[in-house]
N, C-alpha and C positions, 0 to 999 in steps of 0.2 A: 185793123182789127178784124177778127172773124168770130163766128159763133162759139168757137172753142176757147177764146181768150178769157182768162180769169182776171177780173178787175177787182182790186183790193182797195182798202181805205175809203169805203163808201159810207154815206149816211144810211140810216135804216130805210128811208124812202127810196134812195137810189138802189140799195141792195135788193129791194123787193120789186124793182122795175117800175116804180111809181114816180120817179123823177129822173131828170137828165143827169148822166154821169159826168158831164162837163160843166154845165151852167146851173145845175140843181133845180131847174124849174119844176114845179109840182104839176104833174099831168092832170090831176083832179081840178086844179084851179085855173090852169091856162091850157087852152086847146092849141096845140102846136104839133105839126107833123114830126114824127120821130121814127127812128129805125133801130133794130136790134144791133148791138155792138159787141156782145159777149155775155158772160155769166158772172154772178157774184160768187163769193166763196161758199155760199149756201146752195149754189146750183141754180138760183133764179136767173132768168133771162133779164139782162139790163139793156137800157136804151139811151140814145143820145138824140137831141133835137137835130133836125136836118141841117140847120145853120151851124151847129157845133160839130157835126160829124164830117170827117174827111171824105172826100169824093170816093175814094177806093172802098171804104166801108159801106157807103150807100150802094155801090155797084154790087158788092159781095152779098149784101142783105137782100138784093133783088127788088128794091123799091122803097116806098115810104109807107110806114104804118101810121094810122091816125087814131 
């Protein structure tokens, strides 16, 4: 995935970039490193936990966001 990838069928938290698009962990409740993996249909940047994110997407994202 890259920053231009549109990811659909997300929960409201995921679509706003506040939860992992893979495991749905809420970033307000759990401190976990995450990386941008694309955008929601609303245009918001969305994220995945480092453990859920494929290595290629981590490389493209340029590292880890906390």
